[in-house]
N, C-alpha and C positions, 0 to 999 in steps of 0.2 A: 369256155373254161374260165376266162377272165371274170365274167359276171358272177360265177359261182364262188370264185376265190374272194371277190369283193364282199359277197354275202357272208362268207366265213369270217372275213376280217372284222365285220361289225360285231361278231360274237366274241372277240378276243379282248382281254384286259389283264393288267397286272394289279388291279385293285381288288384285294381279297373280299371287301365288303360287297362288291358287285358281282363277283364270280359265284357260280354254283358248284363247280368242281375243278380239280386240278387234273390236267390231262398230260399223259406221257406220250409225246407225239411219235417218236421213232418207231416203236413196234406197231403202231396203228397204220402208218403209211405202208408198212410191209405185210399187213395182214391180208393176204391175197384172197382168203376164203370169204371176205366181206363182199367182193364183187367179181371175182374170177378174172381180174384184169392183169396188168403188167406187174412185175415184182415189187415196185414201189410207186405209189401214187398219192399225191398230196390231197386229192379230193376225198380220200377215205376219211379224212378229218371231218368233212362235212357230214358224212353218214353217221359218224359217232356223235357229233353235236346234235343232229336231229334226234338220234336215239336217246341222248340225255334229256332233251326237251320232252320227249314222250314219256320217259321214265319218271321225270319229276312233275309232269303236268304243267310245265312252263315252256311254251314253244319258243320264247325269246331268251332262253337261258344262255348266259355268257360263261366262258371258261378261262381259266388261268393256264396258259399253255407253257410247258417246259420242253425245250428242244435240245437234243443232243447236238453239240456243235458239229460233229462229223457229218450230220445229215445235210448240212448246207453245201457240202462238197460231194455228196453221194452221187456216184456215176449213174445210178438207176433212176434218179430224178431228172426231169427235163431242166434245161437251162432256165426256163421261165419259172418253174417251181422253186428252184434254188434262189433265183432273184427275189421272189416273193418272200421266202423265208428270211433273207438278209434284210429286206425292207421292214418286215415285221419286227425284227430284232432292233434295227436302227431307230424305229419309231417307238420303242418301249412297249410294244403290244405283247411281247413274249419274253421269256428268259431263255437265253442260250448259254449252255454250260458244257464243259468238257466231260463231266460225269453228272448224270441227272438223278440217279436212284435215291441217293441220300437226301438230296434237295427236295424231292417229291414228298418224302416222309416228313422232313423238317417243316415244309410248308403246311402239310396237313396237321401236324402237331400244333403249330402256331395259330392256325386259322379255324380248325375244326371242319375243313372242307374234305369231302371224300376224294380219293384218287381214282382216275380211270386209267387202267393199265392192265397189260397181260402178265405182269410180273407178280409173283406171290410174295416177294420181299423176305423170304425165309432167312436169307443170309444176314439180315439186319435184326435178328431176334434179340441180340445182345444190346445193341444201341437203341433200338426202338421196340421194346417188348410189347407195347400196346398195339402195334400194327398187326399182330397175328390175328386179333379178333375184330379189326376194323372193317366196317361194311364197305370196302372198296368195290368198284364196279369193273366188270370184265366185258370188253366188246366181244360179241358173238354174232354169227350170221343171223339175220332176221328178215322179216317182211320189209321189202324196200331196200335191203342192203345190210342193216345192222340193228342190233338190239343190245341192251345192257343187262347183265345179270349180276346180282350181288354174290360175292365170293361165298363158297360153301362154308358152313359153320361160323359165319360172321355174326357178331352181336347185332341186335336190332337197331342200335343207335351208335353213333360215333363215340368211342371211349375218350375220356379226358386224360391225356398223358400228364404226368406231373412234371412241371418245369421248375428247374432249380432257381433260387433267388437271383443269381447273376443273370440268367437268361431272361427272367421276367423284367429285370431292371433294364436290360438292353431293349426289349420289345416295347417298353414304356416310353421310349424317346424317339425323336426324329434323328436321321443321320444324313450326312453329306459325303459323297464319294470324292476323293481327291483327284480322280481322273476328270479332266475338263470335259464337259458335255455329256456326262453320264445320264442316260435317259431314265434310269430307274431311281437314282439317288442324287440327282442334280439339284433338286429343289425340295426342301422339306414340305410336307403337306399331308392331309388326311388320306389321300389315295396312295401314299407311298407303300410299297410292298414290304413284307418283313425282311430284315437283313439276315444273313447267315450269322450265327453266333459261334464263335470259336474262342475257348478259354476266357469267356466273359467279355469278349470284344465283338463289336459289330464289324462284319466284313462284307464288302460288296460282292454279291454272287456273280456278277458279270466280270468284274476286273480283279477279284481276289485281293483287293487292297483294304487294310483297316480304314475305317471311316471316322470322320469328325462328328462330334456330338452337335446336333442341331437344336437341342432343347427338349423339354418335356413334350410328349405327344398329347395333344388335346383330345378330349373326348369329342368325337364328331360323327355325324351321320351324313353320308353322301346322298344327294337328291338328284334325280334325273328329270330333265325337261322333255316332255313328249309333245310333239306338234303333229297333229293328224296321224297319230300312230307311229311316228318315227322318232327315234332317239336323237335329240338335237343338242345334247350337252349335259354336263353334270357339274354340280358345285357342292361343296361341303357346308354343313351348318354345324358350327362348333359351339360348345358350351360357353356362354358369356359373349358370343359374337353373333347377334341376330343378323339375318340376311333379308333384305327387301327385294322383292321380285315384281317386275312390272314392265310396262312398255319402255320407260326410260327413267328409272328411279334416280333421285338426286343423291349426291354424296358418294364416297368411295365404298367399294364392297358390294354395291347393288348389282343385281343380275338383270341385264337389259335384254328384253325379248323383241324389241321393235323390228329388227331386221328379219326376224323369223316369222312374223305374222303376216297373214294375207290382208287384203283391203278391209274385209269385214271385221276381223279380229282386232285390227288396229284401233277401230272405233269403240270397241267394247272393253278392251284390256286397259285399265287405268295406268297412268304414268307410274304410280307406286300402288300396286294392287294388293299384295299380301306381304306380311312379315312372318318369317319362320324363326322360331327360337328352339333351342335344345335345352329342355328343363328336366332334370332328374332322368336323363337318358331317353326321353320321349320328345318327339317333334310337336310343337304347338304352333298352329297357324292363326294369325290375326288378320282379319279383313281390314284393309286400309283404302279400299276402292270407293268409287262412286256408283258402281253397277252391281256390287255383290259378288260373292264367291260361293261355289258349290263344292261340298265335300261328299264324296261317295264312300261310305263306310262299308267295309267288308271284314268278315271274321276269318276269311281264308281266300285262296286264289280262285276257287270255284263258287264261292258263296254269292248269293244274289245281293247286290249292294242296296243299301238304304241311302237316301239323299237328305243332306242337311244344307240349308242355305244360311250363309253368314252375311251380316250387314256391317257397315263401317263400325269398327271398334270391338266387334264380337270375336271371341276366341273359340278354338276347338283343339283338344288334345288328340293327336292323330294316333290311330292304331297302326299296327305293322302293315296292313294291307289297304289302308285308306288312300284315296286319290283326291287331290285338290284340283278343281277345275276352274280356271280363271274365265274361260269362255269355251264354248263347244270345241273340243279338239285340242285345247291348250291346257295341258295337265302337268302336275308335279306329283312325284311319289318317291319313296325310298328307292335308292339305286339297286338294291337287291330284291326289289319287287317290280311289278310292272302293271299298268292298267289293263283291263280287259278291253283293249282298243280294237283288236282285229286288224292291226296295222301291218305294214309291209314286213316288219321284222318278225311277225308271227309266222310268216311263211317258212316252210322248211328251207334250209340253205341250199339243198340239192334240188329244189323245185325246178330250176332252170337248167339243170345239167342234162345235156344230150345223153340219151341212153348209151350210145356207143362210145362216149368220151371216156368211160371207165372200163368198159368190158372188153374193148379191143386194144391190145398192146400196140403202141405206135400208130394209133389212129390219126386221121387228119386233124381231128379236134385237138389232140395233144400237140401236134406239130405247129398248129396255129398259135397255141398258148392262150 
């Protein structure tokens, strides 16, 4: 069970630009019909994450998880499961709140991401009228444990709710929580989640405290480092702040890959291999290496890539699905996309789950944690 929870953990984030959906956890862990097991089981989240990957055609899809705080003390979860939930919250991988429903819709309105939930949110028709037709996803039993279906009578695309000027102004800035050590709003940066907006003020969703203005939010695109098919980190590229990536680039702000590279890659990845700029909303890659850079261009996630080779000083404007390869298996791409690498994170998160771990209440696997 521990290995499966580790696989689930790799799919969690509170970075809206990297997530593919917002997930309402509490009803999912209690959805017994997904596996026929005990009344509450955290591994059902893994079934739903795999179902999301199948639904989107993105096996490595990450989710923005919102957790009802009462779940962390739920007597129907094991002590290990509750410990894992607390750790995820303490590490800033999930949001934990006393009431989650309004926050789920708020996050969807601000980010455009669909919500995965069993709730129809009908009681929020006044505050969030757009949600009635939103193509939210409902977990249902399916082959292998779970599938996702779009809500009946939903619009084919996510509606764009109208945000008042005060809310838009709040979302256009960084914020800092006054609570020391806040994992969500401790440091302003491109991966910061949207705050709650109450009466035109930014409020920390975790601590409920009004926050301090951290300055204007820069336009930025997060980029993920993939090494041999594994997600090895993320960094933002902001407008007017180019980022140099290589084995050991000089100067502040460079992304150093040296310790992530194997013996062969160390010889082929240059000290300063590429520079990434954000120009007019698009990433532009410039080769600064001695060995050249490969760009795999794709029109979509399943498209056959075409290959472009860049030499020192040459640039290429990257499309949404393009992948920059510094050396075989050393790749960069937008954090809300992924290379067709066939790596470990493409495997279903439930691939290593013992069959009996879910289906038998109180099984030995559960007691081992």
